[in-house]
C-alpha positions in Angstrom: 0.1 0.1 0.0 2.7 2.5 0.7 4.0 2.0 -2.8 0.8 2.1 -4.0 0.8 -1.1 -5.4 -1.8 -2.1 -8.1 -3.0 -4.9 -6.1 -3.4 -3.1 -2.4 -7.0 -3.2 -3.2 -7.1 -6.9 -3.7 -5.0 -7.8 -1.0 -7.0 -6.2 1.5 -10.3 -7.6 0.1 -8.7 -10.5 0.3 -7.6 -10.4 4.0 -10.8 -9.0 5.1 -13.1 -12.1 3.7 -10.5 -14.7 5.6 -10.9 -13.0 8.7 -14.4 -13.0 8.5 -14.6 -16.6 7.7 -12.2 -17.1 10.5 -14.2 -15.3 12.5 -17.6 -17.2 11.9 -16.3 -20.1 12.3 -14.7 -18.9 15.7 -17.8 -17.6 16.9 -19.4 -21.5 17.0 -16.9 -22.7 19.8 -17.6 -21.7 23.4 -14.1 -21.8 24.4 -12.6 -18.6 25.5 -9.7 -18.5 22.7 -12.0 -18.7 20.3 -14.6 -16.3 20.9 -11.1 -14.5 21.6 -10.4 -14.8 17.9 -13.6 -14.5 16.5 -13.5 -10.9 18.2 -9.4 -10.3 16.8 -10.5 -11.5 13.2 -13.8 -9.1 13.2 -11.6 -6.5 13.8 -9.2 -7.6 11.1 -11.6 -7.9 9.1 -13.3 -4.4 9.8 -9.7 -2.9 9.3 -9.2 -4.4 6.3 -12.2 -3.7 4.8 -11.7 0.0 5.5 -8.7 0.0 3.6 -9.8 -2.0 0.7 -12.3 1.1 -0.2 
């Protein structure tokens, strides 16, 4: 992104999709570490989506 790569937006969109998928899977499990992971992945997905915009 810092050097203006033509692929930066695509990479950020893919990262957001991956993190969203991870969050959805982790939310299905009751273990605390899964819930922590889901929250972290949701935050990551949100930030990657912002950068892709």
